[in-house]
Every structure is written in C-alpha cells, then in structure tokens.
C-alpha positions as CSV (number, residue, x, y, z in Angstrom):
1,M,-11.3,23.7,6.8
2,S,-14.8,24.9,7.5
3,A,-17.5,21.9,6.7
4,E,-18.5,23.9,4.0
5,Q,-14.9,24.3,2.4
6,Q,-14.6,20.3,3.1
7,S,-17.9,19.6,1.5
8,V,-16.9,21.0,-2.0
9,L,-13.0,19.3,-1.9
10,V,-14.0,16.1,-0.6
11,K,-17.2,14.6,-2.5
12,L,-19.0,11.7,-0.6
13,M,-20.3,9.0,-2.7
14,P,-23.2,7.3,-2.4
15,M,-22.8,3.9,-1.7
16,K,-24.0,1.7,-4.7
17,T,-25.0,-1.2,-2.9
18,S,-25.6,-2.1,1.4
19,S,-22.9,-5.1,0.8
20,A,-20.2,-3.3,1.5
21,A,-19.4,-2.0,4.9
22,P,-18.7,1.9,5.4
23,I,-14.9,2.6,6.7
24,T,-15.8,4.7,9.3
25,P,-14.1,6.4,12.0
26,E,-15.0,4.2,14.8
27,L,-13.6,0.9,12.8
28,A,-10.9,2.5,12.1
29,A,-10.3,3.4,15.7
30,S,-10.8,-0.3,16.7
31,L,-7.9,-1.4,14.4
32,L,-5.4,1.0,15.5
33,P,-2.2,-0.9,17.2
34,D,-1.8,-0.9,20.4
35,R,1.8,1.1,21.7
36,P,2.5,0.1,25.6
37,D,4.5,2.4,27.6
38,D,7.1,-1.1,27.9
39,S,7.0,-1.5,24.7
40,H,10.6,-1.7,22.7
41,K,11.4,-1.6,18.5
42,G,11.1,-5.6,18.1
43,S,8.0,-5.2,19.4
44,F,6.0,-3.8,16.3
45,G,7.8,-6.4,13.9
46,K,10.0,-5.5,10.6
47,A,9.0,-4.9,7.4
48,L,11.0,-4.7,4.0
49,V,10.5,-2.3,0.9
50,V,11.8,-3.7,-2.0
51,A,11.5,-0.6,-4.6
52,G,12.7,1.8,-6.9
53,S,15.1,2.5,-9.9
54,P,16.5,5.0,-11.7
55,Q,14.2,6.5,-13.1
56,F,11.7,6.3,-9.8
57,P,14.1,6.9,-7.2
58,G,10.8,9.2,-5.4
59,A,8.8,6.0,-5.8
60,A,10.8,4.4,-2.9
61,N,11.5,7.5,-1.1
62,L,7.6,8.2,-0.1
63,A,7.1,4.5,0.6
64,I,9.9,3.6,3.0
65,Q,9.0,7.3,4.8
66,A,5.5,6.5,5.1
67,A,6.2,2.7,6.5
68,L,8.4,4.3,8.8
69,R,5.7,6.8,10.0
70,S,3.4,3.5,10.4
71,G,4.3,2.8,14.0
72,A,6.5,-0.7,12.5
73,G,9.6,-1.3,14.8
74,L,12.3,-1.4,12.1
75,I,12.2,-0.8,8.4
76,Y,14.6,-2.3,6.0
77,A,14.9,-0.9,2.1
78,A,15.9,-3.0,-0.7
79,I,16.8,-0.5,-3.2
80,P,19.1,-0.7,-6.5
81,A,22.8,0.3,-6.0
82,S,22.4,3.7,-8.6
83,I,19.8,5.2,-5.6
84,Y,21.4,4.5,-2.7
85,T,23.4,7.1,-1.8
86,S,20.7,10.0,-2.1
87,L,18.0,7.8,-0.3
88,A,20.4,7.0,2.5
89,A,21.2,10.3,2.8
90,S,17.7,11.7,3.2
91,I,16.0,8.9,5.4
92,P,18.5,8.1,8.3
93,E,16.1,6.3,9.5
94,A,15.9,3.0,7.0
95,I,18.5,-0.1,6.9
96,W,19.5,-0.8,3.7
97,Y,19.7,-3.5,1.5
98,I,21.5,-3.3,-2.0
99,L,19.5,-4.8,-4.8
100,G,21.8,-7.3,-7.5
101,E,21.5,-9.5,-9.8
102,Q,20.0,-12.4,-7.6
103,A,17.0,-12.0,-5.4
104,G,19.0,-14.2,-2.9
105,Q,20.7,-11.0,-1.3
106,V,17.6,-9.7,0.2
107,S,17.2,-11.5,3.3
108,A,12.9,-11.5,3.8
109,E,12.4,-14.8,5.5
110,D,13.2,-12.8,9.0
111,M,10.8,-10.1,8.1
112,D,7.3,-9.9,9.3
113,A,6.4,-8.3,6.5
114,V,7.1,-7.6,2.6
115,L,6.3,-4.5,0.1
116,V,7.7,-5.0,-3.3
117,G,6.6,-2.8,-6.2
118,P,6.8,1.2,-5.9
119,G,8.8,2.2,-8.9
120,L,10.7,-0.7,-9.7
121,G,10.1,0.1,-13.3
122,L,9.6,-2.9,-15.6
123,A,13.4,-3.7,-17.3
124,V,13.8,-7.2,-17.9
125,G,16.3,-7.9,-15.1
126,T,14.0,-6.2,-12.4
127,Q,11.5,-8.6,-13.4
128,N,13.7,-11.4,-13.3
129,T,14.8,-10.3,-9.9
130,L,11.2,-10.2,-8.7
131,L,10.0,-13.1,-9.8
132,A,13.2,-14.9,-8.1
133,L,12.1,-13.2,-5.0
134,L,8.4,-14.3,-5.2
135,A,9.6,-17.7,-5.5
136,H,12.6,-17.6,-3.0
137,L,9.8,-16.4,-0.5
138,R,7.2,-18.9,-1.4
139,E,9.4,-21.5,-1.2
140,H,10.6,-20.6,2.5
141,S,8.1,-18.3,3.9
142,P,4.9,-18.9,1.9
143,H,2.4,-17.3,4.7
144,L,4.4,-13.9,4.9
145,P,2.0,-10.8,4.6
146,L,3.5,-9.2,1.2
147,V,2.0,-6.3,-0.3
148,V,2.4,-6.1,-4.6
149,D,2.0,-3.0,-5.9
150,A,2.5,-0.5,-8.9
151,D,5.2,-2.3,-11.1
152,A,5.2,-5.3,-9.2
153,L,1.5,-5.5,-10.5
154,N,2.5,-4.6,-13.6
155,C,5.2,-7.4,-14.1
156,L,2.7,-10.1,-12.7
157,S,0.3,-9.4,-14.9
158,Q,2.6,-10.0,-18.1
159,Q,2.7,-13.8,-16.5
160,P,0.9,-16.6,-17.6
161,D,-1.1,-17.9,-14.5
162,W,0.1,-14.9,-12.2
163,S,-1.7,-15.3,-9.5
164,N,0.6,-18.6,-8.7
165,F,2.9,-16.2,-7.9
166,L,1.5,-14.6,-4.9
167,L,2.5,-15.5,-1.4
168,K,-0.4,-17.0,1.0
169,N,-1.3,-13.6,2.8
170,S,-1.0,-11.2,-0.3
171,V,-2.4,-7.6,-0.7
172,L,-3.2,-6.0,-4.0
173,T,-3.3,-2.5,-4.4
174,P,-4.3,-1.8,-8.4
175,H,-5.6,1.4,-9.3
176,A,-8.5,0.4,-12.4
177,M,-5.7,0.2,-15.0
178,E,-3.6,-2.0,-13.4
179,F,-7.2,-3.9,-12.3
180,S,-7.4,-4.2,-15.8
181,R,-4.4,-5.6,-16.9
182,L,-4.5,-8.1,-13.8
183,T,-8.2,-9.2,-15.2
184,G,-7.8,-8.7,-19.1
185,L,-11.1,-6.6,-18.3
186,P,-11.5,-3.1,-20.3
187,V,-11.2,-0.1,-17.8
188,S,-15.0,0.9,-18.8
189,R,-16.6,-2.2,-17.7
190,I,-14.3,-2.2,-14.7
191,H,-15.8,1.3,-13.6
192,A,-19.2,-0.2,-14.5
193,N,-19.0,-3.0,-12.3
194,R,-16.7,-2.4,-9.5
195,Q,-17.7,-3.7,-6.2
196,K,-18.9,-7.0,-8.0
197,L,-15.7,-7.3,-10.0
198,A,-13.4,-6.8,-7.2
199,V,-15.4,-9.2,-4.7
200,H,-15.2,-11.8,-7.3
201,F,-11.6,-11.7,-8.3
202,A,-10.6,-11.0,-4.6
203,Q,-12.0,-14.6,-4.3
204,T,-10.9,-15.9,-7.0
205,W,-7.4,-15.0,-6.3
206,E,-7.9,-15.9,-3.0
207,Q,-6.4,-12.4,-1.6
208,T,-7.3,-9.3,-0.3
209,L,-7.7,-6.5,-2.6
210,I,-7.4,-2.9,-2.2
211,L,-8.9,-1.5,-5.5
212,K,-8.0,2.2,-5.3
213,G,-10.0,5.4,-6.7
214,A,-12.7,7.4,-5.5
215,N,-14.7,5.0,-2.8
216,T,-12.1,2.9,-2.8
217,L,-12.8,-0.5,-1.9
218,V,-10.8,-3.2,0.4
219,V,-12.0,-6.8,0.0
220,S,-11.2,-10.1,1.9
221,A,-10.1,-13.4,0.1
222,N,-13.4,-14.5,1.1
223,G,-15.3,-11.9,-0.5
224,E,-16.2,-9.4,2.6
225,C,-16.3,-5.7,1.2
226,R,-15.4,-2.6,3.0
227,I,-16.3,0.8,1.0
228,L,-14.1,4.3,1.9
229,P,-16.5,7.3,1.8
230,F,-13.9,9.4,0.6
231,A,-13.2,11.0,-2.8
232,S,-10.8,13.9,-3.6
233,S,-8.2,15.4,-5.9
234,V,-6.3,15.9,-3.5
235,L,-5.1,12.0,-4.1
236,A,-4.7,12.8,-7.5
237,H,-0.7,13.0,-7.5
238,G,1.5,10.2,-8.7
239,G,3.1,9.0,-5.4
240,T,0.2,8.9,-3.3
241,G,-0.3,5.4,-4.1
242,D,3.3,4.6,-3.1
243,V,2.7,6.4,0.4
244,L,-0.6,3.7,0.9
245,A,1.8,0.8,0.0
246,G,4.4,1.9,2.9
247,L,1.9,2.4,5.4
248,L,0.1,-0.9,4.7
249,V,3.5,-2.7,5.0
250,G,4.2,-1.3,8.5
251,L,0.6,-2.1,9.9
252,L,1.1,-5.6,8.4
253,A,4.4,-5.9,10.3
254,Q,2.8,-5.2,13.5
255,G,0.7,-8.5,13.2
256,M,-2.3,-7.0,11.8
257,P,-4.5,-9.4,9.7
258,P,-4.5,-8.3,6.0
259,F,-8.2,-7.0,5.5
260,D,-8.1,-4.8,8.7
261,A,-4.7,-3.4,8.0
262,A,-6.0,-3.0,4.5
263,T,-9.2,-1.2,5.7
264,L,-6.7,1.1,8.4
265,A,-4.1,2.1,5.9
266,V,-6.9,3.2,3.6
267,W,-8.7,5.2,6.2
268,L,-5.5,6.7,8.0
269,H,-4.1,7.7,4.1
270,S,-7.2,9.4,3.2
271,R,-7.4,11.2,6.8
272,A,-4.0,12.3,6.3
273,A,-4.7,13.6,2.8
274,L,-7.3,16.0,4.3
275,L,-5.0,17.4,7.1
276,A,-2.5,18.0,4.5
277,L,-4.9,19.9,2.5
278,E,-6.3,21.6,5.4
279,E,-2.2,22.8,5.8
280,V,-1.8,23.2,2.1
281,G,-4.9,25.0,1.3
282,H,-5.7,23.6,-2.6
283,P,-5.8,19.9,-3.5
284,A,-3.8,20.8,-6.9
285,A,-0.4,21.8,-4.6
286,T,-1.2,18.9,-1.6
287,L,1.7,16.4,-2.2
288,P,2.3,12.8,-1.4
289,S,5.2,14.1,1.2
290,D,2.3,16.1,2.5
291,I,0.3,13.2,3.2
292,I,3.1,11.3,5.2
293,R,3.8,14.6,7.5
294,K,0.2,13.9,8.4
295,L,0.1,10.4,9.2
296,G,0.6,11.1,12.9
297,R,-2.0,13.5,13.5
298,A,-4.2,11.3,11.5
299,M,-3.6,8.7,14.1
300,S,-4.2,10.5,17.2
301,S,-7.3,11.9,15.8
302,L,-9.1,8.4,16.4
303,Q,-7.3,8.5,20.3
C-alpha cells in the first residue's frame, strides 16, 4: 500500500489535548513480551475465555483464536454445550470447559488472566452464571487480571453499583454505547467530552479502561491516559472487538500490567488491521478473521 493510499484509508486524527500520550510503535515495541529460546508453554501463562452463545458462536471463535495468537502458553475456553462441537473441531489448540448451570464448573482460580463477555448474550441464566463467576473470583482470586467485554459489560450495567462486582485488576473495553450504559450518560455527551470522561470514570472505578472508537483511549486506574492515533473503517465490522479482547487477555496472561497490556493490545490490533487491509484491498471487505491472521506480522514489525 502506498503512503498516499494509506493516508486516504487511515485518518490520523488530531490530538485534542497534550495530556494523552500517543501510543507509538516505539512505545509498543518497549512493551512486547520477550520470548527466550529456552522457554516452554508454562513460561507464558494460562488464559481463560468465557464466551459464546447459540446466537453468537462466532464471537467466542474470534476471541479464542486471537488469544491463541497473543503468545500465551495455554488458552482455555468456557462455552455453552450447544456450540462446543463446532468450535472444538475448528480450534484444536484450545482446552475446553462446557458451561453449565453453575459457575463453579469453570476452574478459573489457577488461571493467569480471564476474559468474560464476547457473545455471551443476555439471557437470565447467562447473567446469573456470569455474576456467580465474578463473585467466586472476588472471593478466591481478587487480584486475577480480568477483561470485561461486550455482553459482560451490558450485563453489569443492569446491576446497582455494578463496579463492586469487578476484580481489583480489571480492564473494561466499552465502545461509546456500552460506556453510555455503564455511566448513564448520553452518547452525545460522551463524544463531546470523551477523554475527560474516560479519565474520570477510570479513576472512579479504579480500573483500566479502553474506550474504543476512532482514536481509542487507554486510561489507567490512576488516570494516566494514552491515545491511539488511528481511525479507519477497517475496524467497523462486528467481531473486531472480540479480537481485541482475546488478544488482551493473552497479553495479561503473560504477566503484563493491565495498563501496558491494554496499550500494546490496541496498537497490535490496529497494526494487524492495516496489514489485513493491505492484503484484502478494501476496508469494507477486511474481516476480523483477516486481522487475527496478521497479528504475528504486527508483532514482528516491532522487532
């Protein structure tokens, strides 16, 4: 792709404030985990992905495959029985749990990071299982890194004092509409005061926040803010958020601090999207699965 083509397809939006540090390739390269030649699968952590429903099996597929491409040593997936056969046949590298009525069936305490949310749906039984799992983790593993994405965010937003359900090292990944549900603010106000509100609520909730969209914001629990100078319709496809969430939980499983893992994940996600776009040729036809296949090249571009 020529520089002229890239400038048309990928608009680098102007920074609105100097208080947000840009996420540069140099910063991303400084965060990329090392992979010594004498390492083994136990060297890179275990991640659990709790995802999927009969309506949204693809969300689980994308999140699991992105987690596998993240560099984590072992990826476990907890999914409904109704989608197990098709997913297990298409993703041989994952280790499987079948979600049942009780969250206790999922052994999450010995994981290094957990992702909940992609494609779970909002059925009452699913919500009860999610809340039971979070309560179990708060009691037994309160410091376990946790990515809260998609329907997990939507489920929590319906609970009074929902932030009390979170673990101490959570990363929230809302887009503007999900952020609106979490905060009770209209989307128009969020767009008008995006960075200020992201910093305020990350500090209020005492959690790392990724506010997705053009120029994605990454904010730490203490209010440090980084901004991704990237906006492109290549990410305007259902499923791209599932890819980001899976990539993120895999980086957390490797021992990265939440703020740095979120920073690296959003950079690698956007870089892989550009590489996929270059191969496919047009943002309208570039799919989330294309992005997953370019994560390795995105990583190698930092070395």
